[in-house]
PyMOL Python script that loads the backbone (N, CA, C, O; Angstrom):
from pymol import cmd

cmd.read_pdbstr("""\
ATOM      1  N   MET A   1       0.814  -1.186   0.000  1.00  0.00           N
ATOM      2  CA  MET A   1       0.000   0.000   0.000  1.00  0.00           C
ATOM      3  C   MET A   1       0.862   1.256   0.000  1.00  0.00           C
ATOM      4  O   MET A   1       0.396   2.321  -0.404  1.00  0.00           O
ATOM      5  N   ALA A   2       2.094   1.150   0.440  1.00  0.00           N
ATOM      6  CA  ALA A   2       2.984   2.304   0.477  1.00  0.00           C
ATOM      7  C   ALA A   2       3.519   2.654  -0.897  1.00  0.00           C
ATOM      8  O   ALA A   2       3.962   3.783  -1.111  1.00  0.00           O
ATOM      9  N   VAL A   3       3.491   1.731  -1.821  1.00  0.00           N
ATOM     10  CA  VAL A   3       4.030   1.979  -3.155  1.00  0.00           C
ATOM     11  C   VAL A   3       3.259   3.067  -3.894  1.00  0.00           C
ATOM     12  O   VAL A   3       3.905   3.954  -4.453  1.00  0.00           O
ATOM     13  N   PRO A   4       1.912   3.068  -3.941  1.00  0.00           N
ATOM     14  CA  PRO A   4       1.212   4.164  -4.623  1.00  0.00           C
ATOM     15  C   PRO A   4       1.474   5.520  -3.987  1.00  0.00           C
ATOM     16  O   PRO A   4       1.533   6.532  -4.685  1.00  0.00           O
ATOM     17  N   ASP A   5       1.634   5.549  -2.653  1.00  0.00           N
ATOM     18  CA  ASP A   5       1.946   6.814  -1.991  1.00  0.00           C
ATOM     19  C   ASP A   5       3.305   7.332  -2.422  1.00  0.00           C
ATOM     20  O   ASP A   5       3.485   8.539  -2.586  1.00  0.00           O
ATOM     21  N   CYS A   6       4.255   6.442  -2.606  1.00  0.00           N
ATOM     22  CA  CYS A   6       5.598   6.840  -3.014  1.00  0.00           C
ATOM     23  C   CYS A   6       5.628   7.303  -4.472  1.00  0.00           C
ATOM     24  O   CYS A   6       6.438   8.161  -4.822  1.00  0.00           O
ATOM     25  N   LEU A   7       4.774   6.760  -5.317  1.00  0.00           N
ATOM     26  CA  LEU A   7       4.747   7.175  -6.714  1.00  0.00           C
ATOM     27  C   LEU A   7       4.266   8.609  -6.867  1.00  0.00           C
ATOM     28  O   LEU A   7       4.716   9.326  -7.762  1.00  0.00           O
ATOM     29  N   HIS A   8       3.360   9.028  -6.002  1.00  0.00           N
ATOM     30  CA  HIS A   8       2.807  10.382  -6.084  1.00  0.00           C
ATOM     31  C   HIS A   8       3.483  11.353  -5.121  1.00  0.00           C
ATOM     32  O   HIS A   8       3.097  12.520  -5.044  1.00  0.00           O
ATOM     33  N   ALA A   9       4.473  10.886  -4.396  1.00  0.00           N
ATOM     34  CA  ALA A   9       5.128  11.739  -3.404  1.00  0.00           C
ATOM     35  C   ALA A   9       5.908  12.874  -4.044  1.00  0.00           C
ATOM     36  O   ALA A   9       5.998  13.956  -3.464  1.00  0.00           O
ATOM     37  N   ASP A  10       6.480  12.655  -5.237  1.00  0.00           N
ATOM     38  CA  ASP A  10       7.259  13.701  -5.888  1.00  0.00           C
ATOM     39  C   ASP A  10       6.394  14.801  -6.476  1.00  0.00           C
ATOM     40  O   ASP A  10       6.912  15.867  -6.809  1.00  0.00           O
ATOM     41  N   ALA A  11       5.092  14.577  -6.613  1.00  0.00           N
ATOM     42  CA  ALA A  11       4.208  15.597  -7.174  1.00  0.00           C
ATOM     43  C   ALA A  11       3.871  16.674  -6.148  1.00  0.00           C
ATOM     44  O   ALA A  11       3.480  17.781  -6.517  1.00  0.00           O
ATOM     45  N   ALA A  12       4.017  16.363  -4.883  1.00  0.00           N
ATOM     46  CA  ALA A  12       3.705  17.323  -3.828  1.00  0.00           C
ATOM     47  C   ALA A  12       4.844  18.326  -3.692  1.00  0.00           C
ATOM     48  O   ALA A  12       6.007  17.998  -3.925  1.00  0.00           O
ATOM     49  N   PHE A  13       4.487  19.566  -3.306  1.00  0.00           N
ATOM     50  CA  PHE A  13       5.509  20.583  -3.072  1.00  0.00           C
ATOM     51  C   PHE A  13       5.840  20.573  -1.589  1.00  0.00           C
ATOM     52  O   PHE A  13       5.005  20.909  -0.749  1.00  0.00           O
ATOM     53  N   GLY A  14       7.047  20.190  -1.285  1.00  0.00           N
ATOM     54  CA  GLY A  14       7.483  20.183   0.101  1.00  0.00           C
ATOM     55  C   GLY A  14       8.941  19.811   0.150  1.00  0.00           C
ATOM     56  O   GLY A  14       9.445  19.166  -0.769  1.00  0.00           O
ATOM     57  N   PRO A  15       9.624  20.195   1.189  1.00  0.00           N
ATOM     58  CA  PRO A  15      11.054  19.920   1.224  1.00  0.00           C
ATOM     59  C   PRO A  15      11.391  18.454   1.441  1.00  0.00           C
ATOM     60  O   PRO A  15      12.479  18.022   1.062  1.00  0.00           O
ATOM     61  N   GLN A  16      10.498  17.677   2.037  1.00  0.00           N
ATOM     62  CA  GLN A  16      10.868  16.306   2.354  1.00  0.00           C
ATOM     63  C   GLN A  16       9.770  15.342   1.925  1.00  0.00           C
ATOM     64  O   GLN A  16       8.582  15.603   2.112  1.00  0.00           O
ATOM     65  N   VAL A  17      10.195  14.223   1.347  1.00  0.00           N
ATOM     66  CA  VAL A  17       9.285  13.134   1.014  1.00  0.00           C
ATOM     67  C   VAL A  17       8.961  12.389   2.301  1.00  0.00           C
ATOM     68  O   VAL A  17       9.732  12.419   3.261  1.00  0.00           O
ATOM     69  N   SER A  18       7.848  11.742   2.311  1.00  0.00           N
ATOM     70  CA  SER A  18       7.449  10.974   3.480  1.00  0.00           C
ATOM     71  C   SER A  18       8.533   9.963   3.855  1.00  0.00           C
ATOM     72  O   SER A  18       9.072   9.291   2.975  1.00  0.00           O
ATOM     73  N   PRO A  19       8.855   9.844   5.115  1.00  0.00           N
ATOM     74  CA  PRO A  19       9.890   8.892   5.539  1.00  0.00           C
ATOM     75  C   PRO A  19       9.561   7.436   5.200  1.00  0.00           C
ATOM     76  O   PRO A  19      10.459   6.595   5.155  1.00  0.00           O
ATOM     77  N   SER A  20       8.293   7.136   4.963  1.00  0.00           N
ATOM     78  CA  SER A  20       7.949   5.761   4.603  1.00  0.00           C
ATOM     79  C   SER A  20       8.405   5.431   3.180  1.00  0.00           C
ATOM     80  O   SER A  20       8.552   4.257   2.840  1.00  0.00           O
ATOM     81  N   CYS A  21       8.631   6.456   2.339  1.00  0.00           N
ATOM     82  CA  CYS A  21       9.104   6.222   0.965  1.00  0.00           C
ATOM     83  C   CYS A  21      10.627   6.139   0.921  1.00  0.00           C
ATOM     84  O   CYS A  21      11.190   5.140   0.474  1.00  0.00           O
ATOM     85  N   ARG A  22      11.276   7.181   1.382  1.00  0.00           N
ATOM     86  CA  ARG A  22      12.742   7.239   1.377  1.00  0.00           C
ATOM     87  C   ARG A  22      13.169   7.861   2.694  1.00  0.00           C
ATOM     88  O   ARG A  22      12.407   8.605   3.312  1.00  0.00           O
ATOM     89  N   SER A  23      14.379   7.560   3.121  1.00  0.00           N
ATOM     90  CA  SER A  23      14.812   8.042   4.433  1.00  0.00           C
ATOM     91  C   SER A  23      14.847   9.570   4.490  1.00  0.00           C
ATOM     92  O   SER A  23      14.229  10.159   5.377  1.00  0.00           O
ATOM     93  N   PHE A  24      15.552  10.224   3.571  1.00  0.00           N
ATOM     94  CA  PHE A  24      15.519  11.681   3.477  1.00  0.00           C
ATOM     95  C   PHE A  24      15.830  12.068   2.049  1.00  0.00           C
ATOM     96  O   PHE A  24      16.887  11.739   1.511  1.00  0.00           O
ATOM     97  N   ASP A  25      14.888  12.772   1.444  1.00  0.00           N
ATOM     98  CA  ASP A  25      15.067  13.209   0.070  1.00  0.00           C
ATOM     99  C   ASP A  25      14.105  14.354  -0.189  1.00  0.00           C
ATOM    100  O   ASP A  25      13.013  14.407   0.379  1.00  0.00           O
ATOM    101  N   PHE A  26      14.522  15.271  -1.053  1.00  0.00           N
ATOM    102  CA  PHE A  26      13.634  16.354  -1.453  1.00  0.00           C
ATOM    103  C   PHE A  26      12.678  15.856  -2.529  1.00  0.00           C
ATOM    104  O   PHE A  26      13.011  14.958  -3.304  1.00  0.00           O
ATOM    105  N   THR A  27      11.485  16.449  -2.568  1.00  0.00           N
ATOM    106  CA  THR A  27      10.560  16.102  -3.644  1.00  0.00           C
ATOM    107  C   THR A  27      11.059  16.727  -4.935  1.00  0.00           C
ATOM    108  O   THR A  27      11.765  17.735  -4.910  1.00  0.00           O
ATOM    109  N   ARG A  28      10.695  16.135  -6.057  1.00  0.00           N
ATOM    110  CA  ARG A  28      11.158  16.626  -7.353  1.00  0.00           C
ATOM    111  C   ARG A  28      10.664  18.054  -7.621  1.00  0.00           C
ATOM    112  O   ARG A  28      11.410  18.879  -8.149  1.00  0.00           O
ATOM    113  N   THR A  29       9.425  18.340  -7.263  1.00  0.00           N
ATOM    114  CA  THR A  29       8.884  19.689  -7.457  1.00  0.00           C
ATOM    115  C   THR A  29       9.666  20.714  -6.644  1.00  0.00           C
ATOM    116  O   THR A  29       9.961  21.802  -7.137  1.00  0.00           O
ATOM    117  N   PHE A  30      10.001  20.376  -5.412  1.00  0.00           N
ATOM    118  CA  PHE A  30      10.778  21.269  -4.557  1.00  0.00           C
ATOM    119  C   PHE A  30      12.177  21.487  -5.130  1.00  0.00           C
ATOM    120  O   PHE A  30      12.669  22.615  -5.159  1.00  0.00           O
ATOM    121  N   GLU A  31      12.820  20.407  -5.584  1.00  0.00           N
ATOM    122  CA  GLU A  31      14.163  20.524  -6.163  1.00  0.00           C
ATOM    123  C   GLU A  31      14.164  21.427  -7.388  1.00  0.00           C
ATOM    124  O   GLU A  31      15.035  22.287  -7.520  1.00  0.00           O
ATOM    125  N   GLU A  32      13.199  21.242  -8.286  1.00  0.00           N
ATOM    126  CA  GLU A  32      13.165  22.031  -9.508  1.00  0.00           C
ATOM    127  C   GLU A  32      12.881  23.494  -9.228  1.00  0.00           C
ATOM    128  O   GLU A  32      13.449  24.369  -9.882  1.00  0.00           O
ATOM    129  N   SER A  33      12.013  23.774  -8.269  1.00  0.00           N
ATOM    130  CA  SER A  33      11.664  25.174  -8.015  1.00  0.00           C
ATOM    131  C   SER A  33      12.717  25.909  -7.200  1.00  0.00           C
ATOM    132  O   SER A  33      13.042  27.055  -7.509  1.00  0.00           O
ATOM    133  N   ILE A  34      13.245  25.286  -6.187  1.00  0.00           N
ATOM    134  CA  ILE A  34      14.188  25.974  -5.302  1.00  0.00           C
ATOM    135  C   ILE A  34      15.617  25.922  -5.825  1.00  0.00           C
ATOM    136  O   ILE A  34      16.327  26.926  -5.788  1.00  0.00           O
ATOM    137  N   PHE A  35      16.043  24.765  -6.310  1.00  0.00           N
ATOM    138  CA  PHE A  35      17.447  24.593  -6.698  1.00  0.00           C
ATOM    139  C   PHE A  35      17.728  24.897  -8.162  1.00  0.00           C
ATOM    140  O   PHE A  35      18.895  24.948  -8.548  1.00  0.00           O
ATOM    141  N   ALA A  36      16.710  25.101  -8.993  1.00  0.00           N
ATOM    142  CA  ALA A  36      16.941  25.387 -10.411  1.00  0.00           C
ATOM    143  C   ALA A  36      16.301  26.700 -10.833  1.00  0.00           C
ATOM    144  O   ALA A  36      16.984  27.567 -11.378  1.00  0.00           O
ATOM    145  N   ILE A  37      15.025  26.860 -10.597  1.00  0.00           N
ATOM    146  CA  ILE A  37      14.317  28.040 -11.091  1.00  0.00           C
ATOM    147  C   ILE A  37      14.705  29.293 -10.312  1.00  0.00           C
ATOM    148  O   ILE A  37      14.933  30.342 -10.914  1.00  0.00           O
ATOM    149  N   ALA A  38      14.783  29.204  -9.003  1.00  0.00           N
ATOM    150  CA  ALA A  38      15.099  30.380  -8.186  1.00  0.00           C
ATOM    151  C   ALA A  38      16.491  30.952  -8.494  1.00  0.00           C
ATOM    152  O   ALA A  38      16.593  32.162  -8.701  1.00  0.00           O
ATOM    153  N   PRO A  39      17.561  30.157  -8.536  1.00  0.00           N
ATOM    154  CA  PRO A  39      18.872  30.742  -8.869  1.00  0.00           C
ATOM    155  C   PRO A  39      18.925  31.316 -10.282  1.00  0.00           C
ATOM    156  O   PRO A  39      19.577  32.335 -10.512  1.00  0.00           O
ATOM    157  N   SER A  40      18.253  30.679 -11.220  1.00  0.00           N
ATOM    158  CA  SER A  40      18.235  31.198 -12.594  1.00  0.00           C
ATOM    159  C   SER A  40      17.528  32.541 -12.650  1.00  0.00           C
ATOM    160  O   SER A  40      17.985  33.456 -13.335  1.00  0.00           O
ATOM    161  N   THR A  41      16.432  32.664 -11.943  1.00  0.00           N
ATOM    162  CA  THR A  41      15.693  33.924 -11.910  1.00  0.00           C
ATOM    163  C   THR A  41      16.522  35.027 -11.269  1.00  0.00           C
ATOM    164  O   THR A  41      16.544  36.154 -11.764  1.00  0.00           O
ATOM    165  N   ILE A  42      17.197  34.716 -10.185  1.00  0.00           N
ATOM    166  CA  ILE A  42      18.048  35.712  -9.522  1.00  0.00           C
ATOM    167  C   ILE A  42      19.185  36.141 -10.442  1.00  0.00           C
ATOM    168  O   ILE A  42      19.501  37.328 -10.518  1.00  0.00           O
ATOM    169  N   PHE A  43      19.806  35.192 -11.142  1.00  0.00           N
ATOM    170  CA  PHE A  43      20.902  35.527 -12.045  1.00  0.00           C
ATOM    171  C   PHE A  43      20.423  36.402 -13.205  1.00  0.00           C
ATOM    172  O   PHE A  43      21.078  37.391 -13.535  1.00  0.00           O
ATOM    173  N   ILE A  44      19.305  36.059 -13.822  1.00  0.00           N
ATOM    174  CA  ILE A  44      18.796  36.839 -14.956  1.00  0.00           C
ATOM    175  C   ILE A  44      18.430  38.250 -14.515  1.00  0.00           C
ATOM    176  O   ILE A  44      18.728  39.215 -15.219  1.00  0.00           O
ATOM    177  N   ALA A  45      17.786  38.382 -13.358  1.00  0.00           N
ATOM    178  CA  ALA A  45      17.413  39.712 -12.870  1.00  0.00           C
ATOM    179  C   ALA A  45      18.654  40.546 -12.545  1.00  0.00           C
ATOM    180  O   ALA A  45      18.702  41.729 -12.885  1.00  0.00           O
ATOM    181  N   SER A  46      19.648  39.956 -11.900  1.00  0.00           N
ATOM    182  CA  SER A  46      20.852  40.724 -11.564  1.00  0.00           C
ATOM    183  C   SER A  46      21.657  41.063 -12.814  1.00  0.00           C
ATOM    184  O   SER A  46      22.254  42.138 -12.882  1.00  0.00           O
ATOM    185  N   ALA A  47      21.688  40.175 -13.800  1.00  0.00           N
ATOM    186  CA  ALA A  47      22.392  40.477 -15.051  1.00  0.00           C
ATOM    187  C   ALA A  47      21.705  41.611 -15.803  1.00  0.00           C
ATOM    188  O   ALA A  47      22.374  42.463 -16.387  1.00  0.00           O
ATOM    189  N   ALA A  48      20.382  41.626 -15.793  1.00  0.00           N
ATOM    190  CA  ALA A  48      19.650  42.704 -16.460  1.00  0.00           C
ATOM    191  C   ALA A  48      19.896  44.048 -15.767  1.00  0.00           C
ATOM    192  O   ALA A  48      20.085  45.067 -16.431  1.00  0.00           O
ATOM    193  N   LEU A  49      19.893  44.044 -14.445  1.00  0.00           N
ATOM    194  CA  LEU A  49      20.172  45.290 -13.707  1.00  0.00           C
ATOM    195  C   LEU A  49      21.592  45.774 -13.970  1.00  0.00           C
ATOM    196  O   LEU A  49      21.815  46.975 -14.127  1.00  0.00           O
ATOM    197  N   ARG A  50      22.545  44.866 -14.018  1.00  0.00           N
ATOM    198  CA  ARG A  50      23.939  45.246 -14.274  1.00  0.00           C
ATOM    199  C   ARG A  50      24.104  45.786 -15.690  1.00  0.00           C
ATOM    200  O   ARG A  50      24.825  46.760 -15.902  1.00  0.00           O
ATOM    201  N   ALA A  51      23.441  45.159 -16.659  1.00  0.00           N
ATOM    202  CA  ALA A  51      23.522  45.626 -18.044  1.00  0.00           C
ATOM    203  C   ALA A  51      22.928  47.028 -18.179  1.00  0.00           C
ATOM    204  O   ALA A  51      23.466  47.861 -18.908  1.00  0.00           O
ATOM    205  N   CYS A  52      21.827  47.289 -17.484  1.00  0.00           N
ATOM    206  CA  CYS A  52      21.254  48.640 -17.512  1.00  0.00           C
ATOM    207  C   CYS A  52      22.202  49.649 -16.868  1.00  0.00           C
ATOM    208  O   CYS A  52      22.351  50.768 -17.359  1.00  0.00           O
ATOM    209  N   GLY A  53      22.837  49.254 -15.778  1.00  0.00           N
ATOM    210  CA  GLY A  53      23.792  50.148 -15.115  1.00  0.00           C
ATOM    211  C   GLY A  53      24.987  50.453 -16.000  1.00  0.00           C
ATOM    212  O   GLY A  53      25.443  51.595 -16.041  1.00  0.00           O
ATOM    213  N   ILE A  54      25.498  49.468 -16.703  1.00  0.00           N
ATOM    214  CA  ILE A  54      26.636  49.674 -17.595  1.00  0.00           C
ATOM    215  C   ILE A  54      26.232  50.536 -18.790  1.00  0.00           C
ATOM    216  O   ILE A  54      27.007  51.382 -19.237  1.00  0.00           O
ATOM    217  N   ALA A  55      25.031  50.326 -19.303  1.00  0.00           N
ATOM    218  CA  ALA A  55      24.572  51.096 -20.463  1.00  0.00           C
ATOM    219  C   ALA A  55      24.417  52.582 -20.130  1.00  0.00           C
ATOM    220  O   ALA A  55      24.569  53.429 -21.010  1.00  0.00           O
ATOM    221  N   LEU A  56      24.120  52.899 -18.889  1.00  0.00           N
ATOM    222  CA  LEU A  56      23.911  54.289 -18.497  1.00  0.00           C
ATOM    223  C   LEU A  56      25.207  55.019 -18.136  1.00  0.00           C
ATOM    224  O   LEU A  56      25.211  56.244 -18.020  1.00  0.00           O
ATOM    225  N   GLU A  57      26.297  54.285 -17.958  1.00  0.00           N
ATOM    226  CA  GLU A  57      27.566  54.927 -17.609  1.00  0.00           C
ATOM    227  C   GLU A  57      28.193  55.602 -18.820  1.00  0.00           C
ATOM    228  O   GLU A  57      27.950  55.219 -19.964  1.00  0.00           O
ATOM    229  N   ARG A  58      29.003  56.614 -18.541  1.00  0.00           N
ATOM    230  CA  ARG A  58      29.743  57.266 -19.616  1.00  0.00           C
ATOM    231  C   ARG A  58      30.867  56.370 -20.078  1.00  0.00           C
ATOM    232  O   ARG A  58      31.476  55.679 -19.262  1.00  0.00           O
ATOM    233  N   PRO A  59      31.162  56.363 -21.380  1.00  0.00           N
ATOM    234  CA  PRO A  59      32.285  55.549 -21.852  1.00  0.00           C
ATOM    235  C   PRO A  59      33.617  56.111 -21.350  1.00  0.00           C
ATOM    236  O   PRO A  59      33.784  57.326 -21.255  1.00  0.00           O
ATOM    237  N   ILE A  60      34.543  55.240 -21.036  1.00  0.00           N
ATOM    238  CA  ILE A  60      35.840  55.648 -20.512  1.00  0.00           C
ATOM    239  C   ILE A  60      36.811  55.937 -21.657  1.00  0.00           C
ATOM    240  O   ILE A  60      37.606  56.873 -21.584  1.00  0.00           O
ATOM    241  N   VAL A  61      36.739  55.139 -22.695  1.00  0.00           N
ATOM    242  CA  VAL A  61      37.655  55.270 -23.828  1.00  0.00           C
ATOM    243  C   VAL A  61      36.907  55.908 -24.993  1.00  0.00           C
ATOM    244  O   VAL A  61      35.765  55.548 -25.278  1.00  0.00           O
ATOM    245  N   ARG A  62      37.553  56.849 -25.659  1.00  0.00           N
ATOM    246  CA  ARG A  62      36.897  57.463 -26.816  1.00  0.00           C
ATOM    247  C   ARG A  62      37.190  56.640 -28.064  1.00  0.00           C
ATOM    248  O   ARG A  62      38.191  55.926 -28.138  1.00  0.00           O
ATOM    249  N   ARG A  63      36.314  56.754 -29.022  1.00  0.00           N
ATOM    250  CA  ARG A  63      36.478  56.005 -30.267  1.00  0.00           C
ATOM    251  C   ARG A  63      37.410  56.772 -31.194  1.00  0.00           C
ATOM    252  O   ARG A  63      37.237  57.971 -31.417  1.00  0.00           O
ATOM    253  N   GLY A  64      38.384  56.075 -31.722  1.00  0.00           N
ATOM    254  CA  GLY A  64      39.333  56.691 -32.636  1.00  0.00           C
ATOM    255  C   GLY A  64      38.894  56.521 -34.088  1.00  0.00           C
ATOM    256  O   GLY A  64      37.801  56.034 -34.377  1.00  0.00           O
ATOM    257  N   TRP A  65      39.776  56.935 -34.983  1.00  0.00           N
ATOM    258  CA  TRP A  65      39.447  56.855 -36.404  1.00  0.00           C
ATOM    259  C   TRP A  65      39.505  55.425 -36.926  1.00  0.00           C
ATOM    260  O   TRP A  65      38.958  55.142 -37.992  1.00  0.00           O
ATOM    261  N   LEU A  66      40.160  54.510 -36.193  1.00  0.00           N
ATOM    262  CA  LEU A  66      40.228  53.111 -36.604  1.00  0.00           C
ATOM    263  C   LEU A  66      39.045  52.276 -36.109  1.00  0.00           C
ATOM    264  O   LEU A  66      38.957  51.093 -36.436  1.00  0.00           O
ATOM    265  N   TYR A  67      38.152  52.854 -35.345  1.00  0.00           N
ATOM    266  CA  TYR A  67      37.031  52.109 -34.782  1.00  0.00           C
ATOM    267  C   TYR A  67      36.188  51.418 -35.857  1.00  0.00           C
ATOM    268  O   TYR A  67      35.895  50.232 -35.704  1.00  0.00           O
ATOM    269  N   PRO A  68      35.786  52.093 -36.932  1.00  0.00           N
ATOM    270  CA  PRO A  68      34.986  51.392 -37.955  1.00  0.00           C
ATOM    271  C   PRO A  68      35.740  50.227 -38.601  1.00  0.00           C
ATOM    272  O   PRO A  68      35.138  49.202 -38.923  1.00  0.00           O
ATOM    273  N   VAL A  69      37.047  50.378 -38.791  1.00  0.00           N
ATOM    274  CA  VAL A  69      37.839  49.300 -39.376  1.00  0.00           C
ATOM    275  C   VAL A  69      37.875  48.100 -38.431  1.00  0.00           C
ATOM    276  O   VAL A  69      37.721  46.960 -38.870  1.00  0.00           O
ATOM    277  N   LYS A  70      38.076  48.350 -37.145  1.00  0.00           N
ATOM    278  CA  LYS A  70      38.106  47.280 -36.162  1.00  0.00           C
ATOM    279  C   LYS A  70      36.737  46.609 -36.029  1.00  0.00           C
ATOM    280  O   LYS A  70      36.644  45.396 -35.842  1.00  0.00           O
ATOM    281  N   LEU A  71      35.698  47.402 -36.127  1.00  0.00           N
ATOM    282  CA  LEU A  71      34.349  46.875 -36.011  1.00  0.00           C
ATOM    283  C   LEU A  71      34.032  45.908 -37.148  1.00  0.00           C
ATOM    284  O   LEU A  71      33.322  44.922 -36.949  1.00  0.00           O
ATOM    285  N   VAL A  72      34.556  46.187 -38.330  1.00  0.00           N
ATOM    286  CA  VAL A  72      34.326  45.312 -39.481  1.00  0.00           C
ATOM    287  C   VAL A  72      35.284  44.131 -39.454  1.00  0.00           C
ATOM    288  O   VAL A  72      34.894  43.014 -39.793  1.00  0.00           O
ATOM    289  N   ARG A  73      36.504  44.355 -39.065  1.00  0.00           N
ATOM    290  CA  ARG A  73      37.546  43.344 -39.153  1.00  0.00           C
ATOM    291  C   ARG A  73      37.460  42.276 -38.059  1.00  0.00           C
ATOM    292  O   ARG A  73      37.662  41.096 -38.347  1.00  0.00           O
ATOM    293  N   VAL A  74      37.176  42.643 -36.861  1.00  0.00           N
ATOM    294  CA  VAL A  74      37.226  41.712 -35.745  1.00  0.00           C
ATOM    295  C   VAL A  74      36.234  40.549 -35.894  1.00  0.00           C
ATOM    296  O   VAL A  74      36.635  39.407 -35.673  1.00  0.00           O
ATOM    297  N   PRO A  75      34.976  40.772 -36.252  1.00  0.00           N
ATOM    298  CA  PRO A  75      34.064  39.630 -36.347  1.00  0.00           C
ATOM    299  C   PRO A  75      34.340  38.701 -37.530  1.00  0.00           C
ATOM    300  O   PRO A  75      33.910  37.548 -37.515  1.00  0.00           O
ATOM    301  N   SER A  76      35.046  39.180 -38.550  1.00  0.00           N
ATOM    302  CA  SER A  76      35.273  38.310 -39.709  1.00  0.00           C
ATOM    303  C   SER A  76      36.361  37.288 -39.395  1.00  0.00           C
ATOM    304  O   SER A  76      37.402  37.641 -38.841  1.00  0.00           O
ATOM    305  N   PRO A  77      36.130  36.036 -39.742  1.00  0.00           N
ATOM    306  CA  PRO A  77      37.122  35.004 -39.424  1.00  0.00           C
ATOM    307  C   PRO A  77      38.354  35.085 -40.314  1.00  0.00           C
ATOM    308  O   PRO A  77      38.292  35.561 -41.448  1.00  0.00           O
ATOM    309  N   ILE A  78      39.459  34.615 -39.785  1.00  0.00           N
ATOM    310  CA  ILE A  78      40.706  34.560 -40.551  1.00  0.00           C
ATOM    311  C   ILE A  78      40.747  33.200 -41.236  1.00  0.00           C
ATOM    312  O   ILE A  78      40.614  32.166 -40.581  1.00  0.00           O
ATOM    313  N   VAL A  79      40.931  33.201 -42.537  1.00  0.00           N
ATOM    314  CA  VAL A  79      40.938  31.963 -43.320  1.00  0.00           C
ATOM    315  C   VAL A  79      42.363  31.545 -43.568  1.00  0.00           C
ATOM    316  O   VAL A  79      43.174  32.335 -44.053  1.00  0.00           O
ATOM    317  N   HIS A  80      42.675  30.311 -43.240  1.00  0.00           N
ATOM    318  CA  HIS A  80      44.002  29.760 -43.490  1.00  0.00           C
ATOM    319  C   HIS A  80      43.918  28.770 -44.642  1.00  0.00           C
ATOM    320  O   HIS A  80      43.066  27.882 -44.636  1.00  0.00           O
ATOM    321  N   ASN A  81      44.777  28.912 -45.608  1.00  0.00           N
ATOM    322  CA  ASN A  81      44.848  27.956 -46.705  1.00  0.00           C
ATOM    323  C   ASN A  81      46.056  27.056 -46.449  1.00  0.00           C
ATOM    324  O   ASN A  81      47.193  27.433 -46.734  1.00  0.00           O
ATOM    325  N   ASP A  82      45.805  25.895 -45.924  1.00  0.00           N
ATOM    326  CA  ASP A  82      46.912  24.962 -45.622  1.00  0.00           C
ATOM    327  C   ASP A  82      47.121  23.986 -46.747  1.00  0.00           C
ATOM    328  O   ASP A  82      48.005  23.133 -46.668  1.00  0.00           O
TER     329      ASP A  82
END
""", "prot")
cmd.dss("prot")
cmd.show_as("cartoon", "prot")
cmd.util.cbc("prot")
cmd.orient("prot")
């Protein structure tokens, strides 16, 4: 009778599965929400705030006359004929 309870134990949101199923383990829903979704959300929000802060700052280095040449040249790959 404990087997059906253990099959549905991971669907519940809670930090611990019933001790009759496993000695100590987090439920799958709890693991996915706390250990995966929450850190990703915090990282994305902090990265967005940092990007906005950087975009609003004044540039430190001025652009020289070679800037357009570098802008075109850098992304293009170097081809080697071996």
